[in-house]
C-alpha positions as a printed NumPy array, in Angstrom:
array([[ -0.158,  -0.117,  -0.002],
       [  1.674,   3.476,  -1.101],
       [ -1.026,   5.285,   0.887],
       [ -4.153,   5.146,   2.481],
       [ -6.676,   8.204,   3.327],
       [ -9.62 ,   8.782,   4.884],
       [-11.947,  11.845,   3.803],
       [-15.58 ,  12.863,   5.025],
       [-17.442,  14.889,   7.757],
       [-19.629,  14.373,  10.724],
       [-22.86 ,  11.812,   9.556],
       [-25.922,  13.119,  10.214],
       [-28.931,  11.429,  11.202],
       [-32.093,  11.425,   9.379],
       [-35.456,   9.696,   9.446],
       [-34.085,   6.117,   8.147],
       [-30.47 ,   5.828,   8.537],
       [-26.969,   7.271,   9.248],
       [-25.993,   9.006,   6.064],
       [-22.431,   8.905,   5.643],
       [-19.609,   9.021,   2.398],
       [-19.776,   6.572,  -0.077],
       [-17.376,   6.804,  -3.204],
       [-18.427,   5.114,  -6.276],
       [-16.368,   6.613,  -9.446],
       [-12.768,   6.681,  -9.792],
       [-10.499,   7.959, -12.286],
       [ -6.874,   8.787, -12.989],
       [ -4.279,  11.569, -14.983],
       [ -1.224,  11.194, -16.168],
       [  0.597,  12.976, -13.457],
       [ -0.876,  10.022, -10.959],
       [ -3.764,  12.92 ,  -9.401],
       [ -6.732,  10.685,  -8.312],
       [-10.001,  11.952,  -9.06 ],
       [-12.845,  10.891,  -6.976],
       [-16.851,  10.893,  -6.817],
       [-19.847,  10.084,  -4.837],
       [-22.151,  11.045,  -2.572],
       [-22.578,  12.115,   1.299],
       [-25.235,  13.005,   3.761],
       [-22.41 ,  15.17 ,   5.844],
       [-22.432,  18.78 ,   6.099],
       [-18.715,  19.404,   7.12 ],
       [-17.459,  16.845,   4.26 ],
       [-13.782,  18.853,   3.075],
       [-14.569,  21.957,   1.025],
       [-11.432,  23.033,  -1.158],
       [-11.98 ,  25.457,  -3.703],
       [-15.851,  24.607,  -3.802],
       [-17.833,  25.51 ,  -6.884],
       [-20.874,  25.625,  -3.899],
       [-21.272,  24.094,  -0.592],
       [-24.665,  22.742,  -1.138],
       [-23.655,  19.567,   1.047],
       [-26.044,  18.03 ,   3.397],
       [-27.191,  20.735,   6.508],
       [-30.484,  19.093,   8.05 ],
       [-32.138,  15.765,   8.913],
       [-33.985,  15.651,   5.657],
       [-31.071,  15.515,   3.311],
       [-30.442,  11.994,   2.028],
       [-27.019,  12.497,  -0.001],
       [-25.163,  15.214,  -1.55 ],
       [-22.817,  14.248,  -4.84 ],
       [-19.004,  15.458,  -4.438],
       [-16.516,  15.315,  -6.668],
       [-12.428,  15.692,  -5.405],
       [ -8.898,  15.678,  -6.692],
       [ -6.386,  14.173,  -4.786],
       [ -2.606,  14.903,  -5.55 ],
       [  0.112,  12.08 ,  -6.323],
       [  0.716,  11.308,  -2.892],
       [ -2.795,  10.996,  -1.625],
       [ -1.941,  13.661,   1.35 ],
       [ -3.548,  16.826,  -0.118],
       [ -7.043,  17.619,  -1.801],
       [ -6.828,  19.832,  -4.802],
       [-10.113,  21.03 ,  -4.778],
       [-13.21 ,  19.198,  -3.475],
       [-16.644,  19.948,  -4.253],
       [-20.776,  19.357,  -4.106],
       [-22.25 ,  18.75 ,  -7.432],
       [-25.687,  19.211,  -6.265],
       [-27.948,  18.506,  -3.287],
       [-30.815,  16.471,  -2.144],
       [-34.332,  17.489,  -2.167],
       [-35.962,  14.11 ,  -0.73 ],
       [-35.428,  12.1  ,   2.712],
       [-36.878,   9.212,   1.165],
       [-36.122,   8.691,  -2.671],
       [-32.429,  10.098,  -2.359],
       [-29.874,  13.027,  -3.62 ],
       [-27.523,  13.441,  -6.027],
       [-24.535,  10.977,  -6.835],
       [-21.534,  10.881,  -9.283],
       [-21.595,   7.856, -11.243],
       [-18.338,   7.575, -13.681],
       [-15.464,  10.368, -14.238],
       [-13.125,  10.806, -17.643],
       [-10.196,  12.848, -17.654],
       [ -8.596,  14.185, -20.521],
       [ -4.576,  15.155, -21.881],
       [ -5.399,  18.516, -20.318],
       [ -6.683,  17.599, -16.593],
       [-10.182,  18.46 , -17.   ],
       [-12.312,  16.082, -15.222],
       [-15.71 ,  15.103, -17.344],
       [-17.982,  14.297, -14.187],
       [-21.18 ,  12.306, -15.008],
       [-24.255,  11.707, -12.295],
       [-27.984,  11.978, -11.609],
       [-30.276,  13.674,  -9.074],
       [-33.373,  14.111,  -8.009],
       [-32.855,  17.575,  -6.672],
       [-32.384,  19.744,  -9.783],
       [-29.869,  21.632,  -7.672],
       [-26.919,  20.46 , -10.211],
       [-24.438,  23.62 , -11.254],
       [-25.308,  24.298, -14.515],
       [-23.636,  26.809, -17.178],
       [-25.647,  29.236, -20.095],
       [-25.697,  27.935, -23.302],
       [-25.348,  24.242, -22.782],
       [-27.864,  21.415, -24.178],
       [-29.973,  21.174, -21.088],
       [-29.311,  23.989, -18.061],
       [-32.562,  22.997, -16.652],
       [-33.83 ,  19.29 , -15.474],
       [-37.007,  18.354, -17.297],
       [-40.237,  19.516, -15.618],
       [-41.9  ,  16.445, -15.89 ],
       [-39.544,  14.119, -14.47 ],
       [-42.294,  12.234, -12.515],
       [-43.461,   8.991, -11.494],
       [-46.26 ,   9.329,  -9.618],
       [-45.322,  12.563,  -8.244],
       [-41.856,  11.796,  -7.269],
       [-38.932,  12.587,  -9.595],
       [-36.854,   9.443, -10.287],
       [-33.502,  10.557, -11.388],
       [-32.071,  13.168, -14.092],
       [-28.612,  13.103, -15.525],
       [-26.245,  15.426, -15.727],
       [-22.541,  15.545, -17.272],
       [-20.167,  18.468, -15.527],
       [-16.708,  19.491, -16.903],
       [-14.379,  20.618, -14.297],
       [-11.038,  22.306, -15.185],
       [ -7.814,  21.247, -13.579],
       [ -7.999,  23.597, -10.756],
       [-11.792,  22.706,  -9.978],
       [-13.624,  25.478, -11.715],
       [-16.809,  24.524, -13.557],
       [-15.993,  24.399, -17.551],
       [-19.662,  23.251, -18.13 ],
       [-22.886,  22.021, -16.433],
       [-25.783,  20.407, -18.429],
       [-28.328,  17.923, -17.79 ],
       [-29.043,  15.41 , -20.216],
       [-32.492,  13.696, -19.534],
       [-35.939,  13.111, -20.55 ],
       [-39.281,  13.234, -18.998],
       [-39.113,  10.062, -17.05 ],
       [-36.289,   8.198, -14.956],
       [-32.4  ,   8.08 , -16.756],
       [-29.976,   6.262, -15.029],
       [-25.727,   7.409, -16.023],
       [-23.796,   4.381, -16.55 ],
       [-20.428,   5.455, -17.956],
       [-18.866,   8.269, -19.678],
       [-15.732,   8.434, -21.732],
       [-13.834,  11.426, -23.505],
       [-11.593,  11.942, -27.024],
       [ -8.954,  14.325, -27.686],
       [-11.082,  16.904, -29.036],
       [-13.226,  16.616, -25.825],
       [-16.381,  15.282, -27.506],
       [-17.997,  13.503, -24.18 ],
       [-19.68 ,  10.028, -24.555],
       [-22.202,   9.043, -22.247],
       [-24.036,   5.786, -21.934],
       [-27.141,   4.643, -19.396],
       [-30.436,   3.183, -19.412],
       [-33.918,   5.16 , -19.638],
       [-37.668,   4.509, -19.502],
       [-37.801,   8.523, -21.44 ],
       [-38.631,   8.228, -25.092],
       [-38.02 ,  12.193, -24.782],
       [-33.999,  12.948, -24.793],
       [-33.672,  16.487, -26.146],
       [-32.375,  14.892, -29.564],
       [-34.489,  16.061, -31.868],
       [-32.73 ,  16.361, -35.461],
       [-29.76 ,  14.484, -34.224],
       [-28.362,  11.675, -36.314],
       [-29.167,   8.26 , -34.164],
       [-28.86 ,   4.836, -35.327],
       [-32.31 ,   4.044, -33.454],
       [-34.309,   6.89 , -32.942],
       [-37.388,   5.711, -31.017],
       [-37.912,   3.323, -27.989],
       [-38.742,  -0.743, -28.907],
       [-41.161,  -1.313, -26.459],
       [-41.689,  -5.275, -28.198],
       [-41.967,  -7.677, -25.245],
       [-41.678,  -4.741, -22.36 ],
       [-44.439,  -5.64 , -19.715],
       [-47.044,  -2.419, -19.7  ],
       [-47.045,  -0.473, -16.678],
       [-49.754,   2.251, -15.173],
       [-47.652,   5.538, -14.995],
       [-44.149,   5.28 , -16.753],
       [-42.045,   3.521, -19.437],
       [-42.471,  -0.347, -19.301],
       [-38.738,  -1.054, -19.433],
       [-35.159,   0.159, -19.524],
       [-33.78 ,   1.038, -22.548],
       [-29.737,   1.317, -23.472],
       [-28.912,   4.654, -24.721],
       [-25.174,   6.223, -26.172],
       [-24.96 ,   9.904, -26.416],
       [-22.159,  11.873, -28.07 ],
       [-21.667,  15.839, -26.536],
       [-19.699,  18.521, -28.433],
       [-16.563,  20.09 , -26.443],
       [-19.081,  22.941, -25.643],
       [-21.61 ,  20.668, -24.16 ],
       [-24.281,  22.863, -26.34 ],
       [-25.699,  19.767, -28.184],
       [-25.681,  16.475, -28.892],
       [-23.517,  15.406, -32.121],
       [-25.436,  12.193, -32.027],
       [-28.328,   9.756, -29.835],
       [-29.161,   6.511, -30.191],
       [-31.242,   4.085, -28.021],
       [-29.306,   0.831, -28.548],
       [-31.407,  -2.375, -28.312],
       [-33.012,  -5.429, -28.938],
       [-36.873,  -6.443, -28.013]])
């Protein structure tokens, strides 16, 4: 073991169970810096050059997302920030699913939220979460993509979601700064009108019907341009 480091804060007791911190994504750059993402229920989670301090600060919070960069030795946090807070003590908050890092140490952060509190920027594909992300009266999940500069500043932030539940799975980036996102969804209406794609519509054949939402999950692949202002392609990708 070359190093071992713990990080986090003081757990908050919510209505259901103590909420701690979990790291759910990891990436490296060519200098050996470590990028970690996940969720936390701790209002005193360590903040270094944060985009915002939207961590949990009351007993109704059920998880805020975080993004953190550690130096080569694992002894110094180069930046640490919330990626969005929590709106529900029952159905969860915001978390980070996957991270990709380009050759200039920009970090591309993929996550999901029910909170609608993710930092976004002007001119992006989807600066606000879809208003109709509901199952009954509860939003079950919106995908977001953030790009952070090497020192932690927000380069862009956008949602990438339809009107029903959308779940992220993986992200990659090419040498030109295009971001590739994959996951699974119930939504038939991603913001992809007029964008090329192998499969333009969901294939509901063989899916059991339900009363309030899409009947089964569908894989998708999306390519975001370097400014996250438009999709270069979007496709569902599935059988029956």
